[in-house]
RODO-2510 file (C-alpha; in nm, 4 decimals, decimal comma):
residues 509
     n   res          X          Y          Z
     1     m    10,6535    13,4819     9,4734
     2     t    10,5360    13,6364     9,1501
     3     g    10,2121    13,7976     9,2546
     4     n    10,1077    14,0851     9,4771
     5     g    10,0799    13,9444     9,8258
     6     e     9,9599    13,6232     9,9777
     7     l     9,6527    13,4221     9,8793
     8     l     9,6641    13,1101    10,0998
     9     r     9,8605    13,0378    10,4171
    10     l     9,8743    12,7007    10,5941
    11     e     9,9863    12,7056    10,9579
    12     g    10,0672    12,3833    11,1434
    13     l     9,8209    12,1588    10,9565
    14     t     9,8053    11,8095    11,1085
    15     k     9,5850    11,5160    11,0129
    16     a     9,6087    11,1648    11,1591
    17     y     9,4261    10,8420    11,0770
    18     p     9,4381    10,5201    11,2821
    19     g     9,7978    10,4002    11,2676
    20     v     9,9316    10,6769    11,0438
    21     v     9,9958    11,0522    11,0587
    22     a     9,9163    11,1766    10,7071
    23     n    10,0277    11,5373    10,7697
    24     k    10,2247    11,6765    11,0618
    25     d    10,2692    12,0492    11,1298
    26     v    10,2574    12,1480    10,7604
    27     s    10,3101    12,5187    10,6993
    28     f    10,3656    12,7070    10,3726
    29     r    10,2076    12,9873    10,1720
    30     i    10,0962    13,0490     9,8147
    31     g    10,1173    13,3969     9,6643
    32     t     9,8594    13,5646     9,4430
    33     g     9,9371    13,4786     9,0813
    34     e    10,1898    13,2083     9,1770
    35     v    10,2252    12,8551     9,0392
    36     h    10,3278    12,6540     9,3454
    37     a    10,4374    12,2896     9,3172
    38     l    10,3641    12,0322     9,5868
    39     l    10,6180    11,7496     9,5647
    40     g    10,6576    11,4223     9,7508
    41     e    10,6759    11,0455     9,7271
    42     n    10,3638    10,8307     9,7332
    43     g    10,2321    10,8389    10,0870
    44     a    10,4103    11,1691    10,1594
    45     g    10,0768    11,3347    10,2430
    46     k    10,0045    11,5374     9,9270
    47     s     9,6536    11,3982     9,8713
    48     t     9,5445    11,4524    10,2314
    49     l     9,6781    11,8077    10,2250
    50     v     9,4905    11,9129     9,9102
    51     k     9,1760    11,7399    10,0394
    52     m     9,1942    11,9651    10,3473
    53     i     9,2339    12,2725    10,1262
    54     y     8,9385    12,1620     9,9099
    55     g     8,7081    12,0819    10,2025
    56     l     8,7033    11,7027    10,1626
    57     v     8,8918    11,6401    10,4885
    58     k     8,8912    11,8354    10,8160
    59     p     9,2324    11,8995    10,9771
    60     d     9,2881    11,7806    11,3371
    61     e     9,5086    12,0812    11,4146
    62     g     9,6285    12,3971    11,2470
    63     v     9,4780    12,6918    11,0630
    64     m     9,4293    12,7862    10,6978
    65     r     9,3943    13,1506    10,5949
    66     l     9,2564    13,2611    10,2567
    67     r     9,3237    13,6300    10,1810
    68     g     9,4023    13,6766    10,5500
    69     e     9,0697    13,5344    10,6720
    70     v     9,0391    13,2030    10,8562
    71     y     8,9446    12,9412    10,5969
    72     q     8,7856    12,6146    10,7068
    73     p     8,5561    12,4770    10,4325
    74     a     8,3198    12,2065    10,5584
    75     k     8,2686    12,0674    10,2060
    76     p     8,3925    12,1236     9,8479
    77     a     8,0882    12,3369     9,7575
    78     e     8,1953    12,5864    10,0253
    79     a     8,5562    12,5810     9,9005
    80     r     8,4344    12,6535     9,5462
    81     r     8,2144    12,9398     9,6702
    82     l     8,5211    13,0933     9,8366
    83     g     8,7260    13,0660     9,5170
    84     v     8,9076    12,7301     9,5430
    85     a     8,8642    12,4835     9,2536
    86     m     9,0248    12,1462     9,1830
    87     v     9,0904    11,9336     8,8746
    88     f     9,1311    11,5737     8,9910
    89     q     9,3676    11,3167     8,8396
    90     h     9,0768    11,0850     8,7602
    91     f     8,8047    11,2692     8,5694
    92     s     8,4505    11,2694     8,7087
    93     l     8,2610    11,2890     8,3796
    94     f     7,9604    11,1041     8,2394
    95     e     8,0430    10,9683     7,8929
    96     a     7,6782    10,9468     7,7800
    97     l     7,6197    11,3210     7,8439
    98     t     7,7324    11,6243     7,6436
    99     v     8,0095    11,8630     7,7478
   100     a     7,7525    12,1258     7,8543
   101     e     7,5489    11,8720     8,0534
   102     n     7,8622    11,7574     8,2380
   103     v     7,9592    12,1168     8,3167
   104     a     7,6079    12,1884     8,4444
   105     l     7,6279    11,8920     8,6852
   106     g     7,9294    12,0502     8,8538
   107     m     7,7562    12,3851     8,9149
   108     e     7,5447    12,4841     9,2132
   109     a     7,2924    12,6822     9,0044
   110     p     7,3567    12,6282     8,6324
   111     p     7,2129    12,8794     8,3863
   112     p     6,9841    12,7693     8,0979
   113     m     7,1643    12,5257     7,8657
   114     r     7,1888    12,7660     7,5703
   115     e     7,3411    13,0368     7,7900
   116     l     7,5814    12,7836     7,9460
   117     a     7,6886    12,6586     7,6017
   118     a     7,7717    13,0156     7,4991
   119     k     7,9749    13,0653     7,8184
   120     i     8,1657    12,7406     7,7603
   121     r     8,2501    12,8500     7,4045
   122     a     8,3621    13,1956     7,5193
   123     v     8,5795    13,0735     7,8079
   124     s     8,7303    12,7868     7,6082
   125     e     8,8317    13,0249     7,3285
   126     e     8,9621    13,2876     7,5716
   127     y     9,1983    13,0336     7,7316
   128     g     9,3019    12,8477     7,4158
   129     l     9,1153    12,5272     7,5059
   130     p     8,8691    12,4859     7,2155
   131     l     8,5663    12,2787     7,3143
   132     d     8,2284    12,2085     7,1526
   133     p     7,9628    12,2147     7,4289
   134     g     7,7320    11,9888     7,2263
   135     r     7,9731    11,6963     7,1840
   136     m     7,9268    11,3730     7,3789
   137     v     8,2031    11,3252     7,6356
   138     g     8,2361    10,9599     7,5312
   139     d     8,3614    11,0799     7,1909
   140     l     8,6314    11,3085     7,3357
   141     s     9,0031    11,2342     7,3676
   142     a     9,1598    11,2302     7,7137
   143     g     9,3026    11,5776     7,6521
   144     e     8,9613    11,7142     7,5546
   145     r     8,8042    11,5556     7,8636
   146     q     9,0561    11,7343     8,0783
   147     r     8,9521    12,0606     7,9090
   148     v     8,5949    11,9943     8,0240
   149     e     8,7166    11,9670     8,3845
   150     i     8,9262    12,2833     8,3546
   151     i     8,6499    12,4865     8,1885
   152     r     8,4082    12,3709     8,4597
   153     c     8,6515    12,5152     8,7148
   154     l     8,7180    12,8369     8,5219
   155     l     8,3464    12,9163     8,4994
   156     q     8,3594    12,9534     8,8798
   157     d     8,6258    13,2280     8,8436
   158     p     8,8629    13,0572     9,0938
   159     k     9,1301    13,2387     9,2907
   160     l     9,3156    12,9103     9,3559
   161     l     9,3176    12,6203     9,1098
   162     i     9,4474    12,2857     9,2408
   163     m     9,5733    12,0469     8,9704
   164     d     9,6546    11,6827     9,0510
   165     e     9,8793    11,5081     8,7930
   166     p     9,7207    11,7092     8,5083
   167     t     9,9479    11,5940     8,2239
   168     s     9,9411    11,2176     8,2788
   169     v     9,7001    11,1637     7,9849
   170     l     9,8223    11,4332     7,7426
   171     t    10,0400    11,4346     7,4305
   172     p    10,3456    11,6680     7,4363
   173     q    10,1532    11,9165     7,2202
   174     e     9,8545    11,9093     7,4592
   175     v    10,0904    11,9685     7,7524
   176     e    10,2155    12,2844     7,5786
   177     i     9,8562    12,4061     7,5293
   178     l     9,7772    12,3383     7,8967
   179     f    10,0892    12,5231     8,0133
   180     r    10,0000    12,8258     7,7974
   181     t     9,6578    12,8302     7,9640
   182     l     9,8026    12,7990     8,3147
   183     r    10,0543    13,0783     8,2497
   184     q     9,7712    13,2983     8,1211
   185     l     9,5722    13,2289     8,4397
   186     r     9,8790    13,3066     8,6511
   187     d     9,9343    13,6355     8,4665
   188     e     9,5688    13,7269     8,5362
   189     g     9,6246    13,6722     8,9095
   190     t     9,4972    13,3163     8,9595
   191     s     9,7138    13,1038     9,1912
   192     i     9,7801    12,7407     9,1005
   193     l     9,8771    12,4549     9,3318
   194     y    10,0357    12,1954     9,1019
   195     i    10,0993    11,8296     9,1894
   196     s    10,3038    11,6168     8,9499
   197     h    10,5677    11,3428     8,9443
   198     k    10,7040    11,4890     8,6175
   199     l    10,9830    11,7036     8,7545
   200     e    11,0928    11,8595     8,4247
   201     e    10,7373    11,9947     8,3925
   202     i    10,7635    12,1393     8,7425
   203     r    11,0872    12,3115     8,6388
   204     a    10,9245    12,4559     8,3252
   205     l    10,6056    12,5819     8,4903
   206     c    10,6317    12,6422     8,8647
   207     d    10,7596    12,9458     9,0531
   208     n    10,8175    12,7752     9,3893
   209     a    10,7936    12,4233     9,5314
   210     t    10,7238    12,2757     9,8739
   211     i    10,8546    11,9246     9,9340
   212     l    10,6778    11,6784    10,1661
   213     r    10,8296    11,3619    10,3093
   214     r    10,6330    11,1320    10,5388
   215     g    10,3733    11,3995    10,6029
   216     q    10,6118    11,6819    10,6904
   217     v    10,7633    11,9745    10,5005
   218     v    11,1319    11,8914    10,4477
   219     g    11,2282    12,1724    10,2158
   220     t    11,1410    12,4320     9,9549
   221     c    11,3076    12,5245     9,6267
   222     v    11,2801    12,7377     9,3159
   223     p    11,2277    12,4679     9,0483
   224     r    11,3870    12,6517     8,7570
   225     e    11,7059    12,6857     8,9671
   226     t    11,7002    12,3185     9,0777
   227     t    11,7647    12,0068     8,8680
   228     a    11,5042    11,7310     8,8447
   229     r    11,7475    11,4919     9,0154
   230     e    11,8011    11,7364     9,3043
   231     m    11,4233    11,7663     9,3523
   232     a    11,3798    11,3878     9,3410
   233     e    11,6526    11,3429     9,6005
   234     l    11,4890    11,6038     9,8255
   235     m    11,1650    11,4050     9,7962
   236     v    11,3160    11,0693     9,8915
   237     g    11,5943    11,1885    10,1223
   238     a    11,8533    10,9771     9,9393
   239     t    12,0722    10,9678     9,6296
   240     l    11,8930    10,8230     9,3273
   241     g    12,0396    10,5694     9,0903
   242     t    11,9795    10,5698     8,7147
   243     p    11,8334    10,2500     8,5658
   244     e    12,1124    10,0581     8,3927
   245     r    12,0741     9,8343     8,0909
   246     s    12,2768     9,5144     8,0865
   247     p    12,4182     9,4509     7,7397
   248     g    12,2551     9,1412     7,5952
   249     e    12,1852     8,9710     7,2670
   250     k    11,8356     8,9680     7,1253
   251     g    11,7027     8,6147     7,1018
   252     a    11,4278     8,4452     6,9039
   253     v    11,0854     8,6043     6,8620
   254     a    10,8860     8,5320     7,1798
   255     l    10,5676     8,7284     7,0981
   256     g    10,4176     8,7606     6,7531
   257     v    10,1002     8,9530     6,6678
   258     s     9,9713     8,9457     6,3093
   259     d     9,6733     9,1191     6,1460
   260     l     9,4934     9,1497     6,4795
   261     t     9,1547     9,3199     6,4512
   262     l     8,9222     9,3054     6,7522
   263     a     8,6126     9,5024     6,8515
   264     s     8,6307     9,6615     7,1948
   265     p     8,4191     9,5091     7,4743
   266     i     8,4440     9,8429     7,6609
   267     p     8,1642    10,1053     7,6268
   268     f     8,3034    10,3925     7,4147
   269     g     8,6119    10,1732     7,3657
   270     t     8,8437    10,1573     7,0648
   271     t     8,8521     9,8755     6,8091
   272     l     9,1988     9,7314     6,7408
   273     k     9,2729     9,7511     6,3684
   274     d     9,5245     9,5333     6,1813
   275     l     9,7943     9,5219     6,4490
   276     s    10,1146     9,3394     6,3521
   277     f    10,4405     9,3366     6,5484
   278     t    10,6958     9,1035     6,7070
   279     v    10,8996     9,1215     7,0281
   280     s    11,2172     8,9175     7,0681
   281     k    11,3643     8,7680     7,3830
   282     g    11,5717     9,0328     7,5599
   283     e    11,3852     9,3209     7,3903
   284     v    11,1593     9,5939     7,5333
   285     l    10,8909     9,7309     7,3016
   286     g    10,7504    10,0615     7,4270
   287     i    10,4013    10,1538     7,3073
   288     a    10,2956    10,5175     7,3564
   289     g     9,9621    10,6874     7,3033
   290     v     9,7083    10,9110     7,4692
   291     a     9,4628    10,7192     7,6906
   292     g     9,1635    10,5760     7,5059
   293     n     9,3381    10,4850     7,1819
   294     g     9,3287    10,1071     7,2289
   295     q     9,5770    10,0506     7,5118
   296     d     9,3283     9,8691     7,7367
   297     e     9,2029     9,6597     7,4450
   298     l     9,5595     9,5595     7,3497
   299     l     9,6292     9,4497     7,7078
   300     l     9,3056     9,2470     7,7104
   301     a     9,3959     9,0826     7,3784
   302     l     9,7506     8,9931     7,4857
   303     s     9,6475     8,8708     7,8322
   304     g     9,3776     8,6406     7,6936
   305     e     9,0807     8,8229     7,8452
   306     l     8,9775     8,9122     7,4895
   307     r     9,0047     8,6149     7,2524
   308     a     9,1103     8,6131     6,8870
   309     a     9,1748     8,3542     6,6189
   310     p     9,4551     8,1185     6,7379
   311     d     9,7251     8,2328     6,4940
   312     r     9,6706     8,6066     6,5467
   313     i     9,8858     8,5886     6,8641
   314     r    10,1847     8,3539     6,8997
   315     l    10,3851     8,2785     7,2130
   316     n    10,7218     8,1173     7,1372
   317     s    10,5807     8,0286     6,7900
   318     r    10,2764     7,8556     6,9433
   319     p     9,9299     7,9929     6,8457
   320     v     9,7596     8,1190     7,1640
   321     g     9,5036     8,3710     7,0343
   322     d     9,2093     8,1594     7,1500
   323     l     9,3532     8,0700     7,4935
   324     g     9,2456     8,2367     7,8189
   325     p     9,4673     8,4114     8,0780
   326     s     9,5424     8,1025     8,2902
   327     e     9,6537     7,8957     7,9904
   328     r     9,8728     8,1796     7,8633
   329     r    10,0294     8,2228     8,2067
   330     r    10,1062     7,8511     8,2212
   331     l    10,2764     7,8783     7,8794
   332     g    10,4844     8,1801     7,9874
   333     m    10,2968     8,5080     7,9327
   334     v    10,1946     8,7440     8,2170
   335     a    10,0110     9,0772     8,1980
   336     a     9,9509     9,3704     8,4332
   337     p     9,6544     9,5980     8,3458
   338     e     9,6398     9,9707     8,4175
   339     d     9,3331     9,9655     8,6452
   340     r     9,4690     9,8821     8,9904
   341     y     9,1364     9,8478     9,1673
   342     g     8,9071     9,5746     9,0436
   343     h     9,1079     9,4604     8,7404
   344     a     9,4698     9,4128     8,8521
   345     a     9,3722     9,3621     9,2179
   346     a     9,0696     9,2573     9,4219
   347     p     9,0478     9,5516     9,6670
   348     d     8,8912     9,3613     9,9584
   349     m     9,1251     9,0625     9,9375
   350     s     9,4574     9,0494    10,1215
   351     l     9,7948     9,0936     9,9530
   352     i     9,8536     8,7205    10,0070
   353     e     9,5325     8,6408     9,8175
   354     n     9,6054     8,8990     9,5468
   355     g     9,9509     8,7501     9,4973
   356     f     9,7975     8,4068     9,4539
   357     l     9,5345     8,5274     9,2042
   358     s     9,7795     8,5722     8,9181
   359     a    10,0935     8,3881     9,0378
   360     g     9,9342     8,0663     9,1657
   361     v    10,0118     7,8802     8,8421
   362     r    10,3673     7,9999     8,7733
   363     r    10,4897     8,0127     9,1349
   364     g    10,3431     7,6749     9,2292
   365     l    10,1248     7,8107     9,5086
   366     t     9,8870     7,5136     9,5082
   367     a     9,9240     7,1558     9,6299
   368     k     9,6828     6,8796     9,5207
   369     g     9,4210     7,1335     9,4219
   370     f     9,4419     7,3377     9,7437
   371     v     9,6016     7,6772     9,8059
   372     n     9,9384     7,6464     9,9787
   373     w     9,8944     7,9401    10,2154
   374     a    10,2462     7,9208    10,3598
   375     k    10,4032     7,9534    10,0128
   376     s    10,1500     8,2229     9,9167
   377     r    10,2376     8,4259    10,2275
   378     a    10,6104     8,3853    10,1570
   379     f    10,5589     8,5051     9,7982
   380     a    10,3687     8,8168     9,9175
   381     e    10,6414     8,8871    10,1760
   382     e    10,9070     8,8546     9,9048
   383     i    10,7297     9,1136     9,6880
   384     i    10,6873     9,3500     9,9862
   385     r    11,0585     9,3231    10,0661
   386     d    11,2002     9,3435     9,7126
   387     y    10,9701     9,6234     9,5942
   388     d    10,9691     9,8299     9,9166
   389     v    10,5911     9,8098     9,9566
   390     r    10,4912    10,0207    10,2583
   391     t    10,2325     9,8088    10,4422
   392     p    10,1858     9,6678    10,7948
   393     g    10,2030     9,3169    10,6486
   394     p    10,0859     9,0751    10,3760
   395     g     9,7532     9,0101    10,5472
   396     v     9,6133     9,3613    10,4907
   397     a     9,3521     9,4273    10,2208
   398     a     9,4754     9,5703     9,8899
   399     r     9,2501     9,8745     9,9291
   400     a     9,4346     9,9701    10,2527
   401     l     9,7497    10,0542    10,0532
   402     s     9,8144    10,3892     9,8881
   403     g     9,7854    10,3771     9,5084
   404     g    10,1618    10,3916     9,4624
   405     n    10,2324    10,1124     9,7097
   406     l     9,9678     9,8874     9,5539
   407     q    10,1248     9,9592     9,2136
   408     k    10,4649     9,8446     9,3460
   409     f    10,3091     9,5239     9,4797
   410     l    10,1320     9,4473     9,1504
   411     m    10,4467     9,5102     8,9439
   412     g    10,6406     9,2796     9,1742
   413     r    10,3734     9,0113     9,1478
   414     e    10,4070     8,9968     8,7671
   415     l    10,7807     9,0600     8,7228
   416     m    10,8762     8,7987     8,9843
   417     q    10,7023     8,5200     8,7893
   418     e    10,9973     8,5070     8,5448
   419     a    10,7746     8,4762     8,2378
   420     d    10,8921     8,4586     7,8762
   421     v    10,6630     8,7464     7,7749
   422     i    10,5659     9,0335     8,0086
   423     v    10,2987     9,2879     7,9116
   424     i    10,2506     9,5914     8,1371
   425     n    10,0129     9,8857     8,0973
   426     q    10,1320    10,1965     8,2890
   427     p    10,4065    10,0365     8,5049
   428     t    10,4811    10,3457     8,7152
   429     w    10,1309    10,5004     8,7254
   430     g    10,1152    10,7272     9,0311
   431     v    10,4443    10,6173     9,1891
   432     d    10,7177    10,8549     9,3016
   433     a    11,0587    10,9081     9,1411
   434     a    11,2484    10,6516     9,3492
   435     a    10,9866    10,3769     9,3045
   436     a    10,9580    10,4532     8,9306
   437     a    11,3360    10,4199     8,8882
   438     s    11,3278    10,0903     9,0776
   439     i    11,0406     9,9471     8,8684
   440     r    11,2103    10,0519     8,5428
   441     q    11,5296     9,8802     8,6571
   442     k    11,3362     9,5595     8,7321
   443     i    11,1844     9,5747     8,3805
   444     l    11,5325     9,6100     8,2291
   445     d    11,6542     9,3220     8,4496
   446     s    11,3695     9,1054     8,3154
   447     a    11,4752     9,1823     7,9578
   448     a    11,8397     9,1100     8,0450
   449     r    11,7240     8,7704     8,1777
   450     g    11,5754     8,7020     7,8334
   451     a    11,2120     8,8061     7,8660
   452     a    11,0304     8,9824     7,5816
   453     v    10,8669     9,2883     7,7395
   454     v    10,5842     9,5085     7,6112
   455     v    10,5425     9,8338     7,8063
   456     i    10,2333    10,0428     7,7295
   457     s    10,2740    10,3885     7,8834
   458     q    10,1650    10,7495     7,8525
   459     d    10,5009    10,8580     8,0012
   460     i    10,7192    10,9193     7,6964
   461     d    11,0359    10,9823     7,8996
   462     e    10,9839    10,6435     8,0645
   463     l    10,9516    10,4672     7,7291
   464     l    11,2605    10,6373     7,5856
   465     e    11,4585    10,5358     7,8964
   466     i    11,3780    10,1627     7,8898
   467     s    11,2689    10,0706     7,5354
   468     d    11,4680     9,9231     7,2488
   469     m    11,1834     9,9675     7,0007
   470     f    10,9061    10,2267     6,9995
   471     a    10,5550    10,2399     6,8541
   472     v    10,2396    10,4484     6,9006
   473     l     9,8748    10,3464     6,9305
   474     n     9,6293    10,5940     6,7804
   475     e     9,2591    10,5194     6,7264
   476     g     9,3284    10,1459     6,7492
   477     r     9,6052    10,1439     6,4871
   478     m     9,9714    10,0955     6,5679
   479     t    10,2694    10,2515     6,3943
   480     k    10,5450    10,0179     6,2792
   481     p    10,7931     9,9737     6,5685
   482     r    11,1182    10,1626     6,5183
   483     s    11,4377    10,1954     6,7179
   484     v    11,4362    10,4597     6,9908
   485     q    11,7800    10,5716     6,8716
   486     g    11,7474    10,9188     6,7193
   487     l    11,3755    10,9484     6,7926
   488     t    11,2710    11,3036     6,8910
   489     i    10,9879    11,4217     7,1163
   490     d    10,8404    11,6219     6,8255
   491     e    10,8240    11,3095     6,6077
   492     i    10,6612    11,1155     6,8914
   493     g    10,4059    11,3919     6,9463
   494     l    10,3064    11,3860     6,5789
   495     m    10,2769    11,0063     6,5880
   496     m    10,0583    11,0262     6,9004
   497     g     9,8415    11,2857     6,7293
   498     g     9,7689    11,0463     6,4429
   499     a    10,0429    11,0994     6,1832
   500     h    10,0465    10,7324     6,0798
   501     g    10,2729    10,7863     5,7810
   502     m    10,5669    10,8963     5,9916
   503     e    10,6958    10,5499     6,0670
   504     v    10,7353    10,4778     5,6956
   505     a    10,9541    10,7829     5,6404
   506     h    11,1786    10,7059     5,9374
   507     h    11,1864    10,3281     5,9498
   508     a    11,5145    10,2089     5,8094
   509     e    11,5509     9,8626     5,9583
***
């Protein structure tokens, strides 16, 4: 512990829902001025635990003590009043309002707007997070939006700041800025409870870590004295394998994109500008970029949800730019969007039905115009088995699964269709270390089978691990793909920040 004494103590916290115990007898403590990591697989109980600390969920048993006093917030407003603030993984901001207006909405009794704007400027400068209170949130990058959430918390002068996956949408340079801010807060006596699947970040930032597995505390460690692999193995209770690439020859070009310019159908979206690239059979093209730079639009264009002129997109040399998703699937191209709920999956439909939605054509799940429910059920059961999806069965609704387990199901649904071209946006979004390693291996297996794979991801380490070629999307433009061999994190960071000329200097193919 780095601080002077104890800020928060959890004693025997237990929370059960019908059919599942989310947390069982969880006890640990956070010191004043300590950065404490909370680690665990998907479904390990992290979310339920922080919801209890933040007043969103009431524990069934156990006691929390804040500065020695019994702490049992009935709602988040009470938690904030007592000095506990939280920055959620998914931002709760209104794009059509200014920074100051969004900050005001999160305050119990906001001061006059001019006074609030001055406070935002002062706090943002003090903590190295420059922010213009008059800017529209819809015009901000993902990193700047996160600053809005953090500043909103800091204006409450929190004693404990909970951060859930805070770096998932940041460039490497933005991560460094965030870490400087968090270390400054720690040095001033603020405690931080930090949740992340990025274990090297945990090692760089956190003083202590508590590891949860299936709702229970299974260990603690000092991250800087523990390797990322050791932490991952503590989380899963097993030895982890490293994804292995099967040596294979690159084949003919399977996906060709040329001079693709498309306006975004998404409010505050990003127009795609003059995109040109090819992906060969057996090749993985990794596309990096901070969220909001055209990733969703590229997925829509490649999947067929957003149409283009026929020859702008070619599948096995055939023009398909004007074809819709079903026709492209039939011809051999599948796509998995980032948004799990509502786009990739229908939340209220069963896993059987969700499997059929995108795989009906390629897996032959219909007979004479009718759904073959027996084959559809067998397909869902195959995904559940091969991708270790934790669920009571294939008949449950998609929304009943944890985010990580639904992600595993959706990746299985697309990868098991054995398509010629596979396009995936954020393949391991929100899944734990073991599941991420498994999904990456399945992607490499698909390439070894001869598929051309496009992986769009904000996880740079992931892209460097599985990609043959690497490119960056920034403001709707894409750098020229280059080999991952010899590529450095600094170069990638500059490319993500908009240094479009870099690929010319380094591209030697």
